[in-house]
C-alpha positions as CSV (number, residue, x, y, z in Angstrom):
1,M,0.1,-0.1,0.3
2,D,2.9,2.7,0.7
3,C,4.2,2.2,-2.5
4,W,0.8,3.3,-3.9
5,K,1.5,6.4,-2.2
6,F,4.3,7.4,-3.8
7,S,3.4,5.4,-7.1
8,L,0.2,7.7,-7.6
9,P,1.4,10.9,-8.3
10,A,4.0,9.7,-10.0
11,L,1.2,8.1,-12.2
12,A,-0.8,11.3,-12.5
13,L,2.1,13.0,-13.6
14,G,3.0,11.0,-16.2
15,V,-0.9,10.6,-17.3
16,T,-0.6,14.5,-17.6
17,L,2.6,14.4,-19.6
18,I,1.3,11.9,-22.2
19,C,-2.5,13.1,-22.6
20,G,-2.1,16.9,-21.7
21,C,0.6,17.5,-24.4
22,G,-1.4,16.4,-27.6
23,G,-1.2,20.0,-29.5
24,G,0.9,18.5,-32.1
25,G,3.4,21.2,-31.9
26,E,0.6,24.2,-32.0
27,Y,2.2,27.1,-30.4
28,R,1.3,30.7,-31.0
29,E,4.1,33.6,-31.5
30,F,3.4,36.6,-29.9
31,G,3.7,39.7,-31.6
32,D,3.2,43.8,-31.0
33,E,-0.2,43.6,-31.6
34,D,-0.4,41.9,-28.4
35,D,1.0,44.3,-26.7
36,V,-1.6,45.8,-24.4
37,T,-2.1,48.7,-21.9
38,N,-3.6,48.5,-18.7
39,T,-6.9,50.6,-19.1
40,T,-9.2,51.2,-15.9
41,A,-13.2,50.4,-16.5
42,D,-13.9,53.9,-16.6
43,D,-13.4,55.9,-19.7
44,H,-14.1,58.9,-18.5
45,H,-10.8,60.6,-17.2
46,H,-8.4,63.3,-17.2
47,D,-4.6,63.3,-16.9
48,L,-3.9,64.3,-13.8
49,G,-0.4,66.6,-12.7
50,P,1.4,66.0,-10.1
51,N,-0.4,68.6,-7.7
52,G,-3.7,66.7,-9.1
53,G,-4.8,69.6,-11.2
54,H,-6.4,68.9,-14.7
55,L,-3.5,69.3,-17.6
56,V,-3.8,71.9,-20.5
57,E,-0.9,71.7,-23.4
58,L,0.5,75.2,-24.1
59,G,2.3,75.8,-27.3
60,E,3.0,73.0,-28.8
61,E,4.4,70.8,-25.7
62,E,6.9,73.3,-24.8
63,Y,4.6,73.8,-21.5
64,H,2.1,72.2,-19.6
65,A,-0.4,74.4,-17.5
66,E,-2.1,72.6,-14.4
67,V,-5.1,74.0,-13.4
68,A,-6.5,73.4,-9.4
69,F,-9.1,74.7,-7.8
70,D,-9.4,75.0,-4.2
71,A,-13.8,74.5,-3.3
72,T,-13.6,75.7,0.1
73,D,-11.9,78.5,-0.4
74,R,-12.5,79.4,-3.8
75,V,-8.9,80.0,-5.3
76,L,-7.9,79.0,-9.0
77,T,-4.2,77.7,-8.9
78,V,-2.3,77.4,-12.3
79,Y,1.0,75.5,-12.1
80,L,3.7,75.4,-15.7
81,L,5.5,72.7,-16.4
82,G,7.7,71.4,-18.6
83,P,6.8,69.1,-21.9
84,D,7.2,65.7,-19.3
85,A,3.8,68.0,-17.6
86,K,5.7,66.7,-14.3
87,T,8.5,69.4,-13.6
88,A,7.8,72.7,-12.8
89,A,8.6,75.3,-15.3
90,P,9.4,78.9,-13.6
91,I,9.1,82.0,-15.5
92,A,9.7,85.9,-15.6
93,A,5.7,86.7,-15.0
94,E,3.5,88.3,-12.7
95,A,1.0,86.8,-13.7
96,V,-1.5,84.7,-15.3
97,T,-4.8,84.9,-16.5
98,F,-7.8,82.5,-16.5
99,A,-11.0,83.8,-18.7
100,L,-13.5,81.8,-17.2
101,E,-17.2,80.5,-19.9
102,G,-20.2,80.2,-18.6
103,G,-23.0,81.6,-16.1
104,D,-24.3,85.4,-17.6
105,E,-20.9,86.6,-18.9
106,A,-17.5,85.5,-18.9
107,Q,-15.0,86.7,-16.3
108,T,-11.1,87.1,-16.6
109,I,-9.6,86.0,-13.4
110,T,-5.9,87.4,-12.8
111,L,-4.1,84.8,-10.8
112,A,-0.8,86.2,-9.5
113,A,2.8,85.2,-8.7
114,S,3.0,82.4,-6.0
115,P,6.6,81.0,-6.5
116,L,7.7,77.9,-5.1
117,E,10.5,77.6,-2.7
118,T,12.8,76.1,-6.1
119,D,11.4,78.3,-8.7
120,G,14.7,80.6,-8.8
121,E,14.9,85.1,-8.3
122,N,12.4,86.7,-10.0
123,L,10.9,83.5,-11.2
124,A,7.4,81.4,-10.6
125,S,5.5,78.2,-12.1
126,R,3.1,79.0,-9.6
127,F,0.2,81.5,-10.0
128,A,-3.1,81.1,-7.8
129,S,-6.3,83.6,-7.9
130,E,-7.2,85.9,-4.7
131,A,-9.4,83.4,-2.4
132,G,-12.9,84.1,-4.0
133,A,-12.0,85.5,-7.1
134,V,-13.9,82.1,-8.3
135,P,-17.5,82.4,-8.6
136,E,-20.2,80.1,-6.9
137,T,-21.6,78.8,-9.9
138,V,-18.5,76.9,-10.2
139,K,-18.8,73.9,-7.9
140,D,-15.3,72.1,-8.3
141,A,-12.9,71.4,-11.1
142,E,-15.0,69.8,-13.8
143,D,-17.0,72.9,-13.9
144,L,-13.9,75.3,-15.0
145,H,-14.9,75.9,-19.0
146,G,-12.7,78.5,-20.7
147,S,-8.7,78.9,-21.2
148,V,-5.6,80.2,-19.6
149,T,-3.2,82.4,-20.9
150,V,0.4,82.6,-20.1
151,V,3.1,84.8,-21.5
152,I,6.6,83.6,-21.8
153,D,9.4,85.2,-22.9
154,G,6.9,87.5,-25.5
155,T,5.1,85.0,-26.6
156,S,1.3,84.9,-25.0
157,L,0.1,80.8,-25.0
158,T,-3.1,79.5,-24.5
159,G,-4.7,76.3,-23.4
160,E,-8.6,75.3,-23.3
161,V,-9.7,74.3,-20.6
162,S,-13.1,71.9,-20.9
163,H,-15.0,68.8,-19.8
164,D,-16.5,67.1,-22.2
165,H,-19.3,64.9,-19.7
166,H,-21.1,63.8,-22.2
167,G,-19.1,62.5,-25.3
168,H,-16.4,61.6,-23.3
169,D,-13.7,63.1,-26.2
170,H,-11.3,64.9,-24.8
171,D,-9.2,66.1,-28.0
172,E,-11.2,69.0,-29.6
173,H,-8.2,69.4,-32.4
174,G,-7.8,66.1,-33.6
175,D,-4.5,65.4,-32.1
176,E,-3.1,62.3,-30.8
177,H,-3.3,63.5,-27.4
178,D,-5.4,63.2,-24.6
179,H,-4.2,65.4,-22.4
180,H,-5.1,68.8,-23.8
181,D,-8.8,70.6,-23.8
182,H,-9.0,69.6,-19.7
């Protein structure tokens, strides 16, 4: 009987090898079309910047504006980022503007330079509005529609901020980049 304890697993392995490998050399090679990226079930997403705000392209991806909104203090903050949309890109500017659309009429909000400690002398990568500058009709960042305008070295760069809740088409310009127009 003890001999069966040892032989049973060996027998099962032998049967598996003999019967289980009857594919006759049918192998499948994987190519580039099999290379997939994990996705979430939520198709409606926005690319978020390092500070948790929505990313907007400025220029030909030379810069990105990260738009963040504090609903409690009603403060709008724009972080200026480089081409990688992650690294602060300090500039010599005293302010940037946000043209808020919607409601009864458009409103321009000035965001004053609020330099980070790492920005350097006379430079800023963070710009913030005064507390209460954003109207009560804006409940959260999804309600922000308009454009950010930044002047860098005499060149005005504007990026559109919008949130499409219905069609999930975040790219109004037909580019391949999905981080535009958020």
